[in-house]
C-alpha positions, -999 to 999 in steps of 0.1 A, spaced: 1 1 -1 31 22 7 43 19 -26 17 29 -46 3 56 -26 3 86 -42 6 112 -16 37 90 -8 51 96 -41 46 133 -39 54 137 -8 96 121 -15 93 142 -44 93 174 -21 115 160 5 154 165 -2 167 130 -5 201 143 4 212 168 34 248 174 47 240 164 79 223 127 67 255 107 73 264 116 105 229 115 121 227 80 107 262 69 120 254 84 156 223 64 158 235 29 142 267 37 167 241 39 195 219 10 186 258 -9 187 268 5 217 230 -9 230 238 -46 219 271 -44 234 263 -30 268 233 -55 273 246 -88 256 288 -84 257 290 -93 293 274 -125 288 287 -133 255 321 -131 268 315 -151 296 299 -179 276 332 -175 255 354 -177 287 334 -210 296 342 -227 260 308 -238 262 271 -235 249 251 -226 279 221 -224 257 204 -246 229 222 -243 197 189 -220 180 195 -197 204 233 -193 189 220 -195 153 192 -169 164 221 -142 180 242 -150 148 214 -139 121 205 -108 144 239 -97 148 247 -108 113 219 -85 101 235 -57 122 265 -63 104 250 -66 69 232 -30 74 262 -14 83 283 -26 56 250 -14 33 258 20 50 297 19 40 286 10 6 255 37 0 285 64 18 312 52 -7 288 49 -40 289 11 -46 256 11 -54 260 -26 -75 272 -43 -46 248 -25 -23 221 -38 -43 237 -78 -44 236 -73 -8 205 -63 -8 194 -99 -23 212 -119 5 198 -91 33 158 -103 18 171 -137 25 183 -134 60 151 -110 72 129 -141 60 153 -164 81 149 -138 108 111 -138 110 112 -173 114 136 -183 136 128 -154 162 98 -166 175 107 -199 170 133 -195 195 114 -172 217 93 -203 221 118 -230 228 135 -207 254 101 -200 272 94 -240 270 129 -246 288 122 -222 315 84 -229 323 78 -241 356 114 -222 370 114 -193 393 123 -172 362 94 -185 338 78 -156 323 52 -172 294 34 -137 290 69 -120 282 66 -137 247 47 -107 239 79 -86 237 98 -112 217 68 -114 188 63 -76 188 97 -72 179 100 -94 149 66 -83 140 76 -49 136 108 -59 121 89 -77 98 63 -48 84 92 -21 85 115 -42 65 89 -55 41 75 -19 39 111 -5 31 117 -30 4 85 -22 -13 95 14 -15 133 3 -23 131 30 -53 121 56 -27 155 64 -14 145 85 19 114 62 27 135 32 20 162 45 41 142 54 70 119 26 71 154 4 71 163 21 104 133 21 119 134 -21 110 168 -22 129 156 -2 158 128 -26 159 155 -53 172 175 -32 195 148 -28 229 165 -61 247 199 -48 244 189 -13 258 166 -30 283 193 -49 297 214 -19 301 198 4 314 160 -14 321 172 -17 358 176 21 364 143 29 343 117 8 360 134 21 395 123 53 387 91 47 369 76 17 390 63 -15 382 31 -21 360 25 -13 319 40 18 318 70 12 338 74 -23 316 68 3 284 91 25 295 118 -2 304 115 -21 272 110 8 246 121 44 264 154 44 246 143 31 213 112 51 214 134 81 218 159 71 188 126 66 166 114 104 173 155 117 168 146 108 131 118 126 129 134 154 146 166 153 124 138 157 94 123 185 106 153 204 113 170 197 85 140 196 56 110 211 80 88 181 69 83 145 81 79 114 53 47 98 54 63 62 51 86 76 86 54 89 100 33 58 95 61 31 106 66 52 135 35 51 145 29 15 138 62 3 157 45 20 190 13 9 183 27 -28 190 52 -20 213 28 -2 233 -2 -31 230 32 -56 241 36 -42 273 0 -46 276 -2 -80 268 24 -88 293 -2 -77 321 -31 -93 305 -40 -130 325 -59 -142 289 -25 -138 274 -7 -155 299 -31 -185 298 -29 -185 259 12 -186 262 14 -210 288 -7 -233 267 17 -227 238 50 -234 261 37 -263 283 37 -291 257 
């Protein structure tokens, strides 16, 4: 739908495709995402390597490799565009389509497998599958929209970044979630802040950048950001829904 909407095509035409601040802004945003992932997961990854042991099922390691691979591919694609290697960018894009499809499949499966392994233990929380499912839903929808709009550079670039940000909450939550929920308190709002406050700020920073540099927002960005926020709010609410908890218990108890 986004790819054929006349209003988006008109807005794209009026939206300056490049601004001298764009490269630095994207580099800072990507660096912050990498920082969140490394600070959130770097310590546990280092411990696993030090022990020379697979503390989790193989599928968890495959899942981690795929998601880190996506970040590495995203970074490489940015470098290729920056260096005007558009042909190689397109070729790697075909690989990216396959990797994205793989991630959409392995993400939920890994979440379910992990939830089943922990079911009945003190740290078991089947309702938390809402967070895993919402992240992969956001990623799938945003990346699909970005691919449909691949010929509309500004929209494609922003939707791809939103798709990457959809995968980032876990790292920031592990890193900064404790202090955040300590300030906000428990409950749906506290959980939303713990999980999504940082990434939502990063999503909004894209809009702020566009308003400062172009004095306008792209409809594709607005729709993508609104969709992502709506899914995240729903996932935080589901964490406290008895009906959702009962459904997830049925899913992981088998």
